[in-house]
Every structure is written in C-alpha cells, then in structure tokens.
mmCIF entry with sequence, helices, sheets and N, C-alpha, C, O atoms, coordinates in Angstrom:
data_MODEL
# 
_entry.id   MODEL 
# 
_entity.id                         1 
_entity.type                       polymer 
_entity.pdbx_number_of_molecules   1 
# 
_entity_poly.entity_id                      1 
_entity_poly.type                           'polypeptide(L)' 
_entity_poly.nstd_linkage                   no 
_entity_poly.nstd_monomer                   no 
_entity_poly.pdbx_seq_one_letter_code       
;(UNK)(UNK)(UNK)(UNK)(UNK)(UNK)(UNK)(UNK)(UNK)(UNK)(UNK)(UNK)(UNK)(UNK)(UNK)(UNK)
(UNK)(UNK)(UNK)(UNK)(UNK)(UNK)(UNK)(UNK)(UNK)(UNK)(UNK)(UNK)(UNK)(UNK)(UNK)(UNK)
(UNK)(UNK)(UNK)(UNK)(UNK)(UNK)(UNK)(UNK)
;
_entity_poly.pdbx_seq_one_letter_code_can   XXXXXXXXXXXXXXXXXXXXXXXXXXXXXXXXXXXXXXXX 
_entity_poly.pdbx_strand_id                 A 
# 
loop_
_entity_poly_seq.entity_id 
_entity_poly_seq.num 
_entity_poly_seq.mon_id 
_entity_poly_seq.hetero 
1 1  UNK n 
1 2  UNK n 
1 3  UNK n 
1 4  UNK n 
1 5  UNK n 
1 6  UNK n 
1 7  UNK n 
1 8  UNK n 
1 9  UNK n 
1 10 UNK n 
1 11 UNK n 
1 12 UNK n 
1 13 UNK n 
1 14 UNK n 
1 15 UNK n 
1 16 UNK n 
1 17 UNK n 
1 18 UNK n 
1 19 UNK n 
1 20 UNK n 
1 21 UNK n 
1 22 UNK n 
1 23 UNK n 
1 24 UNK n 
1 25 UNK n 
1 26 UNK n 
1 27 UNK n 
1 28 UNK n 
1 29 UNK n 
1 30 UNK n 
1 31 UNK n 
1 32 UNK n 
1 33 UNK n 
1 34 UNK n 
1 35 UNK n 
1 36 UNK n 
1 37 UNK n 
1 38 UNK n 
1 39 UNK n 
1 40 UNK n 
# 
_struct_asym.id          A 
_struct_asym.entity_id   1 
# 
_struct_conf.conf_type_id            HELX_P 
_struct_conf.id                      HELX_P1 
_struct_conf.pdbx_PDB_helix_id       AA1 
_struct_conf.beg_label_comp_id       UNK 
_struct_conf.beg_label_asym_id       A 
_struct_conf.beg_label_seq_id        25 
_struct_conf.pdbx_beg_PDB_ins_code   ? 
_struct_conf.end_label_comp_id       UNK 
_struct_conf.end_label_asym_id       A 
_struct_conf.end_label_seq_id        32 
_struct_conf.pdbx_end_PDB_ins_code   ? 
_struct_conf.beg_auth_comp_id        UNK 
_struct_conf.beg_auth_asym_id        A 
_struct_conf.beg_auth_seq_id         25 
_struct_conf.end_auth_comp_id        UNK 
_struct_conf.end_auth_asym_id        A 
_struct_conf.end_auth_seq_id         32 
_struct_conf.pdbx_PDB_helix_class    1 
_struct_conf.details                 ? 
_struct_conf.pdbx_PDB_helix_length   8 
# 
_struct_conf_type.id          HELX_P 
_struct_conf_type.criteria    ? 
_struct_conf_type.reference   ? 
# 
_struct_sheet.id               AA1 
_struct_sheet.type             ? 
_struct_sheet.number_strands   2 
_struct_sheet.details          ? 
# 
_struct_sheet_order.sheet_id     AA1 
_struct_sheet_order.range_id_1   1 
_struct_sheet_order.range_id_2   2 
_struct_sheet_order.offset       ? 
_struct_sheet_order.sense        anti-parallel 
# 
loop_
_struct_sheet_range.sheet_id 
_struct_sheet_range.id 
_struct_sheet_range.beg_label_comp_id 
_struct_sheet_range.beg_label_asym_id 
_struct_sheet_range.beg_label_seq_id 
_struct_sheet_range.pdbx_beg_PDB_ins_code 
_struct_sheet_range.end_label_comp_id 
_struct_sheet_range.end_label_asym_id 
_struct_sheet_range.end_label_seq_id 
_struct_sheet_range.pdbx_end_PDB_ins_code 
_struct_sheet_range.beg_auth_comp_id 
_struct_sheet_range.beg_auth_asym_id 
_struct_sheet_range.beg_auth_seq_id 
_struct_sheet_range.end_auth_comp_id 
_struct_sheet_range.end_auth_asym_id 
_struct_sheet_range.end_auth_seq_id 
AA1 1 UNK A 13 ? UNK A 14 ? UNK A 13 UNK A 14 
AA1 2 UNK A 17 ? UNK A 18 ? UNK A 17 UNK A 18 
# 
loop_
_atom_site.group_PDB 
_atom_site.id 
_atom_site.type_symbol 
_atom_site.label_atom_id 
_atom_site.label_alt_id 
_atom_site.label_comp_id 
_atom_site.label_asym_id 
_atom_site.label_entity_id 
_atom_site.label_seq_id 
_atom_site.pdbx_PDB_ins_code 
_atom_site.Cartn_x 
_atom_site.Cartn_y 
_atom_site.Cartn_z 
_atom_site.occupancy 
_atom_site.B_iso_or_equiv 
_atom_site.pdbx_formal_charge 
_atom_site.auth_seq_id 
_atom_site.auth_comp_id 
_atom_site.auth_asym_id 
_atom_site.auth_atom_id 
_atom_site.pdbx_PDB_model_num 
ATOM 1   N N  . UNK A 1 1  ? -2.939  3.255   -14.288 1.00 0.00 ? 1  UNK A N  1 
ATOM 2   C CA . UNK A 1 1  ? -2.334  2.946   -13.016 1.00 0.00 ? 1  UNK A CA 1 
ATOM 3   C C  . UNK A 1 1  ? -0.883  3.400   -13.047 1.00 0.00 ? 1  UNK A C  1 
ATOM 4   O O  . UNK A 1 1  ? -0.213  3.321   -14.077 1.00 0.00 ? 1  UNK A O  1 
ATOM 5   N N  . UNK A 1 2  ? -0.419  3.866   -11.923 1.00 0.00 ? 2  UNK A N  1 
ATOM 6   C CA . UNK A 1 2  ? 0.940   4.383   -11.832 1.00 0.00 ? 2  UNK A CA 1 
ATOM 7   C C  . UNK A 1 2  ? 1.739   3.603   -10.797 1.00 0.00 ? 2  UNK A C  1 
ATOM 8   O O  . UNK A 1 2  ? 1.177   3.032   -9.862  1.00 0.00 ? 2  UNK A O  1 
ATOM 9   N N  . UNK A 1 3  ? 3.054   3.586   -10.975 1.00 0.00 ? 3  UNK A N  1 
ATOM 10  C CA . UNK A 1 3  ? 3.903   2.965   -9.953  1.00 0.00 ? 3  UNK A CA 1 
ATOM 11  C C  . UNK A 1 3  ? 3.747   3.704   -8.626  1.00 0.00 ? 3  UNK A C  1 
ATOM 12  O O  . UNK A 1 3  ? 3.391   4.882   -8.597  1.00 0.00 ? 3  UNK A O  1 
ATOM 13  N N  . UNK A 1 4  ? 4.013   3.014   -7.558  1.00 0.00 ? 4  UNK A N  1 
ATOM 14  C CA . UNK A 1 4  ? 3.939   3.586   -6.219  1.00 0.00 ? 4  UNK A CA 1 
ATOM 15  C C  . UNK A 1 4  ? 5.352   3.634   -5.660  1.00 0.00 ? 4  UNK A C  1 
ATOM 16  O O  . UNK A 1 4  ? 5.968   2.595   -5.423  1.00 0.00 ? 4  UNK A O  1 
ATOM 17  N N  . UNK A 1 5  ? 5.860   4.827   -5.454  1.00 0.00 ? 5  UNK A N  1 
ATOM 18  C CA . UNK A 1 5  ? 7.236   5.019   -4.980  1.00 0.00 ? 5  UNK A CA 1 
ATOM 19  C C  . UNK A 1 5  ? 8.247   4.321   -5.890  1.00 0.00 ? 5  UNK A C  1 
ATOM 20  O O  . UNK A 1 5  ? 9.238   3.764   -5.420  1.00 0.00 ? 5  UNK A O  1 
ATOM 21  N N  . UNK A 1 6  ? 7.983   4.359   -7.201  1.00 0.00 ? 6  UNK A N  1 
ATOM 22  C CA . UNK A 1 6  ? 8.897   3.784   -8.174  1.00 0.00 ? 6  UNK A CA 1 
ATOM 23  C C  . UNK A 1 6  ? 8.804   2.281   -8.338  1.00 0.00 ? 6  UNK A C  1 
ATOM 24  O O  . UNK A 1 6  ? 9.583   1.699   -9.092  1.00 0.00 ? 6  UNK A O  1 
ATOM 25  N N  . UNK A 1 7  ? 7.864   1.635   -7.648  1.00 0.00 ? 7  UNK A N  1 
ATOM 26  C CA . UNK A 1 7  ? 7.701   0.177   -7.734  1.00 0.00 ? 7  UNK A CA 1 
ATOM 27  C C  . UNK A 1 7  ? 6.357   -0.146  -8.376  1.00 0.00 ? 7  UNK A C  1 
ATOM 28  O O  . UNK A 1 7  ? 5.430   0.664   -8.354  1.00 0.00 ? 7  UNK A O  1 
ATOM 29  N N  . UNK A 1 8  ? 6.270   -1.336  -8.946  1.00 0.00 ? 8  UNK A N  1 
ATOM 30  C CA . UNK A 1 8  ? 4.987   -1.797  -9.469  1.00 0.00 ? 8  UNK A CA 1 
ATOM 31  C C  . UNK A 1 8  ? 4.003   -1.899  -8.310  1.00 0.00 ? 8  UNK A C  1 
ATOM 32  O O  . UNK A 1 8  ? 4.363   -2.331  -7.215  1.00 0.00 ? 8  UNK A O  1 
ATOM 33  N N  . UNK A 1 9  ? 2.769   -1.502  -8.556  1.00 0.00 ? 9  UNK A N  1 
ATOM 34  C CA . UNK A 1 9  ? 1.760   -1.511  -7.499  1.00 0.00 ? 9  UNK A CA 1 
ATOM 35  C C  . UNK A 1 9  ? 0.548   -2.324  -7.938  1.00 0.00 ? 9  UNK A C  1 
ATOM 36  O O  . UNK A 1 9  ? 0.191   -2.350  -9.116  1.00 0.00 ? 9  UNK A O  1 
ATOM 37  N N  . UNK A 1 10 ? -0.070  -2.981  -6.975  1.00 0.00 ? 10 UNK A N  1 
ATOM 38  C CA . UNK A 1 10 ? -1.297  -3.733  -7.227  1.00 0.00 ? 10 UNK A CA 1 
ATOM 39  C C  . UNK A 1 10 ? -2.477  -2.913  -6.710  1.00 0.00 ? 10 UNK A C  1 
ATOM 40  O O  . UNK A 1 10 ? -2.458  -2.403  -5.590  1.00 0.00 ? 10 UNK A O  1 
ATOM 41  N N  . UNK A 1 11 ? -3.487  -2.801  -7.543  1.00 0.00 ? 11 UNK A N  1 
ATOM 42  C CA . UNK A 1 11 ? -4.724  -2.117  -7.185  1.00 0.00 ? 11 UNK A CA 1 
ATOM 43  C C  . UNK A 1 11 ? -5.804  -3.185  -7.169  1.00 0.00 ? 11 UNK A C  1 
ATOM 44  O O  . UNK A 1 11 ? -6.215  -3.660  -8.227  1.00 0.00 ? 11 UNK A O  1 
ATOM 45  N N  . UNK A 1 12 ? -6.268  -3.567  -5.996  1.00 0.00 ? 12 UNK A N  1 
ATOM 46  C CA . UNK A 1 12 ? -7.239  -4.652  -5.863  1.00 0.00 ? 12 UNK A CA 1 
ATOM 47  C C  . UNK A 1 12 ? -8.611  -4.044  -5.599  1.00 0.00 ? 12 UNK A C  1 
ATOM 48  O O  . UNK A 1 12 ? -8.809  -3.320  -4.624  1.00 0.00 ? 12 UNK A O  1 
ATOM 49  N N  . UNK A 1 13 ? -9.561  -4.355  -6.492  1.00 0.00 ? 13 UNK A N  1 
ATOM 50  C CA . UNK A 1 13 ? -10.918 -3.822  -6.380  1.00 0.00 ? 13 UNK A CA 1 
ATOM 51  C C  . UNK A 1 13 ? -11.917 -4.972  -6.356  1.00 0.00 ? 13 UNK A C  1 
ATOM 52  O O  . UNK A 1 13 ? -11.716 -6.007  -6.992  1.00 0.00 ? 13 UNK A O  1 
ATOM 53  N N  . UNK A 1 14 ? -13.000 -4.766  -5.607  1.00 0.00 ? 14 UNK A N  1 
ATOM 54  C CA . UNK A 1 14 ? -14.066 -5.759  -5.526  1.00 0.00 ? 14 UNK A CA 1 
ATOM 55  C C  . UNK A 1 14 ? -15.383 -5.015  -5.326  1.00 0.00 ? 14 UNK A C  1 
ATOM 56  O O  . UNK A 1 14 ? -15.480 -4.139  -4.466  1.00 0.00 ? 14 UNK A O  1 
ATOM 57  N N  . UNK A 1 15 ? -16.387 -5.360  -6.116  1.00 0.00 ? 15 UNK A N  1 
ATOM 58  C CA . UNK A 1 15 ? -17.713 -4.735  -6.014  1.00 0.00 ? 15 UNK A CA 1 
ATOM 59  C C  . UNK A 1 15 ? -17.636 -3.208  -6.051  1.00 0.00 ? 15 UNK A C  1 
ATOM 60  O O  . UNK A 1 15 ? -18.255 -2.532  -5.229  1.00 0.00 ? 15 UNK A O  1 
ATOM 61  N N  . UNK A 1 16 ? -16.879 -2.671  -7.001  1.00 0.00 ? 16 UNK A N  1 
ATOM 62  C CA . UNK A 1 16 ? -16.752 -1.231  -7.224  1.00 0.00 ? 16 UNK A CA 1 
ATOM 63  C C  . UNK A 1 16 ? -16.076 -0.491  -6.076  1.00 0.00 ? 16 UNK A C  1 
ATOM 64  O O  . UNK A 1 16 ? -16.205 0.729   -5.973  1.00 0.00 ? 16 UNK A O  1 
ATOM 65  N N  . UNK A 1 17 ? -15.360 -1.202  -5.215  1.00 0.00 ? 17 UNK A N  1 
ATOM 66  C CA . UNK A 1 17 ? -14.626 -0.601  -4.107  1.00 0.00 ? 17 UNK A CA 1 
ATOM 67  C C  . UNK A 1 17 ? -13.178 -1.071  -4.190  1.00 0.00 ? 17 UNK A C  1 
ATOM 68  O O  . UNK A 1 17 ? -12.912 -2.268  -4.293  1.00 0.00 ? 17 UNK A O  1 
ATOM 69  N N  . UNK A 1 18 ? -12.242 -0.118  -4.145  1.00 0.00 ? 18 UNK A N  1 
ATOM 70  C CA . UNK A 1 18 ? -10.827 -0.473  -4.282  1.00 0.00 ? 18 UNK A CA 1 
ATOM 71  C C  . UNK A 1 18 ? -10.068 -0.259  -2.979  1.00 0.00 ? 18 UNK A C  1 
ATOM 72  O O  . UNK A 1 18 ? -10.314 0.700   -2.247  1.00 0.00 ? 18 UNK A O  1 
ATOM 73  N N  . UNK A 1 19 ? -9.146  -1.167  -2.709  1.00 0.00 ? 19 UNK A N  1 
ATOM 74  C CA . UNK A 1 19 ? -8.243  -1.023  -1.577  1.00 0.00 ? 19 UNK A CA 1 
ATOM 75  C C  . UNK A 1 19 ? -7.140  -0.056  -1.964  1.00 0.00 ? 19 UNK A C  1 
ATOM 76  O O  . UNK A 1 19 ? -6.957  0.243   -3.144  1.00 0.00 ? 19 UNK A O  1 
ATOM 77  N N  . UNK A 1 20 ? -6.407  0.433   -0.981  1.00 0.00 ? 20 UNK A N  1 
ATOM 78  C CA . UNK A 1 20 ? -5.252  1.281   -1.269  1.00 0.00 ? 20 UNK A CA 1 
ATOM 79  C C  . UNK A 1 20 ? -4.238  0.451   -2.055  1.00 0.00 ? 20 UNK A C  1 
ATOM 80  O O  . UNK A 1 20 ? -4.095  -0.745  -1.796  1.00 0.00 ? 20 UNK A O  1 
ATOM 81  N N  . UNK A 1 21 ? -3.539  1.054   -2.999  1.00 0.00 ? 21 UNK A N  1 
ATOM 82  C CA . UNK A 1 21 ? -2.542  0.305   -3.759  1.00 0.00 ? 21 UNK A CA 1 
ATOM 83  C C  . UNK A 1 21 ? -1.428  -0.203  -2.844  1.00 0.00 ? 21 UNK A C  1 
ATOM 84  O O  . UNK A 1 21 ? -1.110  0.423   -1.833  1.00 0.00 ? 21 UNK A O  1 
ATOM 85  N N  . UNK A 1 22 ? -0.842  -1.341  -3.209  1.00 0.00 ? 22 UNK A N  1 
ATOM 86  C CA . UNK A 1 22 ? 0.220   -1.923  -2.413  1.00 0.00 ? 22 UNK A CA 1 
ATOM 87  C C  . UNK A 1 22 ? 1.354   -2.412  -3.300  1.00 0.00 ? 22 UNK A C  1 
ATOM 88  O O  . UNK A 1 22 ? 1.135   -2.808  -4.445  1.00 0.00 ? 22 UNK A O  1 
ATOM 89  N N  . UNK A 1 23 ? 2.558   -2.382  -2.764  1.00 0.00 ? 23 UNK A N  1 
ATOM 90  C CA . UNK A 1 23 ? 3.719   -2.938  -3.456  1.00 0.00 ? 23 UNK A CA 1 
ATOM 91  C C  . UNK A 1 23 ? 4.148   -4.244  -2.793  1.00 0.00 ? 23 UNK A C  1 
ATOM 92  O O  . UNK A 1 23 ? 5.123   -4.865  -3.217  1.00 0.00 ? 23 UNK A O  1 
ATOM 93  N N  . UNK A 1 24 ? 3.428   -4.658  -1.761  1.00 0.00 ? 24 UNK A N  1 
ATOM 94  C CA . UNK A 1 24 ? 3.751   -5.872  -0.997  1.00 0.00 ? 24 UNK A CA 1 
ATOM 95  C C  . UNK A 1 24 ? 2.973   -7.059  -1.565  1.00 0.00 ? 24 UNK A C  1 
ATOM 96  O O  . UNK A 1 24 ? 1.745   -7.078  -1.482  1.00 0.00 ? 24 UNK A O  1 
ATOM 97  N N  . UNK A 1 25 ? 3.664   -8.053  -2.143  1.00 0.00 ? 25 UNK A N  1 
ATOM 98  C CA . UNK A 1 25 ? 2.963   -9.201  -2.734  1.00 0.00 ? 25 UNK A CA 1 
ATOM 99  C C  . UNK A 1 25 ? 2.072   -9.946  -1.742  1.00 0.00 ? 25 UNK A C  1 
ATOM 100 O O  . UNK A 1 25 ? 0.981   -10.382 -2.112  1.00 0.00 ? 25 UNK A O  1 
ATOM 101 N N  . UNK A 1 26 ? 2.506   -10.100 -0.500  1.00 0.00 ? 26 UNK A N  1 
ATOM 102 C CA . UNK A 1 26 ? 1.687   -10.817 0.492   1.00 0.00 ? 26 UNK A CA 1 
ATOM 103 C C  . UNK A 1 26 ? 0.420   -10.044 0.820   1.00 0.00 ? 26 UNK A C  1 
ATOM 104 O O  . UNK A 1 26 ? -0.642  -10.643 0.990   1.00 0.00 ? 26 UNK A O  1 
ATOM 105 N N  . UNK A 1 27 ? 0.515   -8.723  0.912   1.00 0.00 ? 27 UNK A N  1 
ATOM 106 C CA . UNK A 1 27 ? -0.673  -7.907  1.174   1.00 0.00 ? 27 UNK A CA 1 
ATOM 107 C C  . UNK A 1 27 ? -1.638  -7.988  -0.005  1.00 0.00 ? 27 UNK A C  1 
ATOM 108 O O  . UNK A 1 27 ? -2.853  -8.048  0.186   1.00 0.00 ? 27 UNK A O  1 
ATOM 109 N N  . UNK A 1 28 ? -1.096  -7.988  -1.229  1.00 0.00 ? 28 UNK A N  1 
ATOM 110 C CA . UNK A 1 28 ? -1.934  -8.102  -2.415  1.00 0.00 ? 28 UNK A CA 1 
ATOM 111 C C  . UNK A 1 28 ? -2.707  -9.427  -2.393  1.00 0.00 ? 28 UNK A C  1 
ATOM 112 O O  . UNK A 1 28 ? -3.910  -9.446  -2.654  1.00 0.00 ? 28 UNK A O  1 
ATOM 113 N N  . UNK A 1 29 ? -2.027  -10.519 -2.086  1.00 0.00 ? 29 UNK A N  1 
ATOM 114 C CA . UNK A 1 29 ? -2.681  -11.825 -2.032  1.00 0.00 ? 29 UNK A CA 1 
ATOM 115 C C  . UNK A 1 29 ? -3.760  -11.843 -0.963  1.00 0.00 ? 29 UNK A C  1 
ATOM 116 O O  . UNK A 1 29 ? -4.837  -12.396 -1.183  1.00 0.00 ? 29 UNK A O  1 
ATOM 117 N N  . UNK A 1 30 ? -3.486  -11.243 0.200   1.00 0.00 ? 30 UNK A N  1 
ATOM 118 C CA . UNK A 1 30 ? -4.488  -11.181 1.264   1.00 0.00 ? 30 UNK A CA 1 
ATOM 119 C C  . UNK A 1 30 ? -5.727  -10.433 0.804   1.00 0.00 ? 30 UNK A C  1 
ATOM 120 O O  . UNK A 1 30 ? -6.847  -10.854 1.095   1.00 0.00 ? 30 UNK A O  1 
ATOM 121 N N  . UNK A 1 31 ? -5.541  -9.316  0.081   1.00 0.00 ? 31 UNK A N  1 
ATOM 122 C CA . UNK A 1 31 ? -6.686  -8.572  -0.430  1.00 0.00 ? 31 UNK A CA 1 
ATOM 123 C C  . UNK A 1 31 ? -7.473  -9.405  -1.434  1.00 0.00 ? 31 UNK A C  1 
ATOM 124 O O  . UNK A 1 31 ? -8.704  -9.410  -1.413  1.00 0.00 ? 31 UNK A O  1 
ATOM 125 N N  . UNK A 1 32 ? -6.770  -10.101 -2.304  1.00 0.00 ? 32 UNK A N  1 
ATOM 126 C CA . UNK A 1 32 ? -7.446  -10.939 -3.310  1.00 0.00 ? 32 UNK A CA 1 
ATOM 127 C C  . UNK A 1 32 ? -8.243  -12.056 -2.637  1.00 0.00 ? 32 UNK A C  1 
ATOM 128 O O  . UNK A 1 32 ? -9.346  -12.384 -3.073  1.00 0.00 ? 32 UNK A O  1 
ATOM 129 N N  . UNK A 1 33 ? -7.688  -12.632 -1.584  1.00 0.00 ? 33 UNK A N  1 
ATOM 130 C CA . UNK A 1 33 ? -8.373  -13.724 -0.883  1.00 0.00 ? 33 UNK A CA 1 
ATOM 131 C C  . UNK A 1 33 ? -9.438  -13.222 0.083   1.00 0.00 ? 33 UNK A C  1 
ATOM 132 O O  . UNK A 1 33 ? -10.131 -14.024 0.708   1.00 0.00 ? 33 UNK A O  1 
ATOM 133 N N  . UNK A 1 34 ? -9.578  -11.895 0.213   1.00 0.00 ? 34 UNK A N  1 
ATOM 134 C CA . UNK A 1 34 ? -10.629 -11.334 1.049   1.00 0.00 ? 34 UNK A CA 1 
ATOM 135 C C  . UNK A 1 34 ? -10.266 -11.221 2.514   1.00 0.00 ? 34 UNK A C  1 
ATOM 136 O O  . UNK A 1 34 ? -11.148 -11.156 3.370   1.00 0.00 ? 34 UNK A O  1 
ATOM 137 N N  . UNK A 1 35 ? -8.971  -11.196 2.816   1.00 0.00 ? 35 UNK A N  1 
ATOM 138 C CA . UNK A 1 35 ? -8.557  -11.077 4.212   1.00 0.00 ? 35 UNK A CA 1 
ATOM 139 C C  . UNK A 1 35 ? -8.215  -9.634  4.572   1.00 0.00 ? 35 UNK A C  1 
ATOM 140 O O  . UNK A 1 35 ? -7.759  -9.367  5.684   1.00 0.00 ? 35 UNK A O  1 
ATOM 141 N N  . UNK A 1 36 ? -8.427  -8.711  3.653   1.00 0.00 ? 36 UNK A N  1 
ATOM 142 C CA . UNK A 1 36 ? -8.236  -7.299  3.926   1.00 0.00 ? 36 UNK A CA 1 
ATOM 143 C C  . UNK A 1 36 ? -6.844  -6.888  4.362   1.00 0.00 ? 36 UNK A C  1 
ATOM 144 O O  . UNK A 1 36 ? -6.696  -5.973  5.172   1.00 0.00 ? 36 UNK A O  1 
ATOM 145 N N  . UNK A 1 37 ? -5.824  -7.547  3.842   1.00 0.00 ? 37 UNK A N  1 
ATOM 146 C CA . UNK A 1 37 ? -4.471  -7.159  4.162   1.00 0.00 ? 37 UNK A CA 1 
ATOM 147 C C  . UNK A 1 37 ? -3.913  -7.835  5.391   1.00 0.00 ? 37 UNK A C  1 
ATOM 148 O O  . UNK A 1 37 ? -2.778  -7.559  5.778   1.00 0.00 ? 37 UNK A O  1 
ATOM 149 N N  . UNK A 1 38 ? -4.675  -8.712  6.016   1.00 0.00 ? 38 UNK A N  1 
ATOM 150 C CA . UNK A 1 38 ? -4.217  -9.418  7.206   1.00 0.00 ? 38 UNK A CA 1 
ATOM 151 C C  . UNK A 1 38 ? -3.665  -10.762 6.800   1.00 0.00 ? 38 UNK A C  1 
ATOM 152 O O  . UNK A 1 38 ? -4.342  -11.518 6.104   1.00 0.00 ? 38 UNK A O  1 
ATOM 153 N N  . UNK A 1 39 ? -2.469  -11.076 7.208   1.00 0.00 ? 39 UNK A N  1 
ATOM 154 C CA . UNK A 1 39 ? -1.866  -12.367 6.892   1.00 0.00 ? 39 UNK A CA 1 
ATOM 155 C C  . UNK A 1 39 ? -2.539  -13.458 7.692   1.00 0.00 ? 39 UNK A C  1 
ATOM 156 O O  . UNK A 1 39 ? -3.029  -13.214 8.794   1.00 0.00 ? 39 UNK A O  1 
ATOM 157 N N  . UNK A 1 40 ? -2.566  -14.683 7.134   1.00 0.00 ? 40 UNK A N  1 
ATOM 158 C CA . UNK A 1 40 ? -3.243  -15.784 7.840   1.00 0.00 ? 40 UNK A CA 1 
ATOM 159 C C  . UNK A 1 40 ? -2.582  -16.129 9.150   1.00 0.00 ? 40 UNK A C  1 
ATOM 160 O O  . UNK A 1 40 ? -3.037  -17.032 9.853   1.00 0.00 ? 40 UNK A O  1 
# 
C-alpha cells in the first residue's frame, strides 16, 4: 500500500471488493461500518 498524495491512506475491502483509498478518517469509518462513505 502506498500513501495517497503524501498522506497515510486507508484501503477498505470487504468480500474481495475494495473501495477507493481515502485519507479522510470519517470516510474510512463510514466504509468500515458499511455506509459506503456516507456520513450518518
């Protein structure tokens, strides 16, 4: 895994399918919780 634009990036994958990498902690949490990047 590589940094994204010089920042640490999260790569969230589920069932052999990965979302686009993100540097936004809130977006990462949304992906982990299964909200697909949408904030509650």
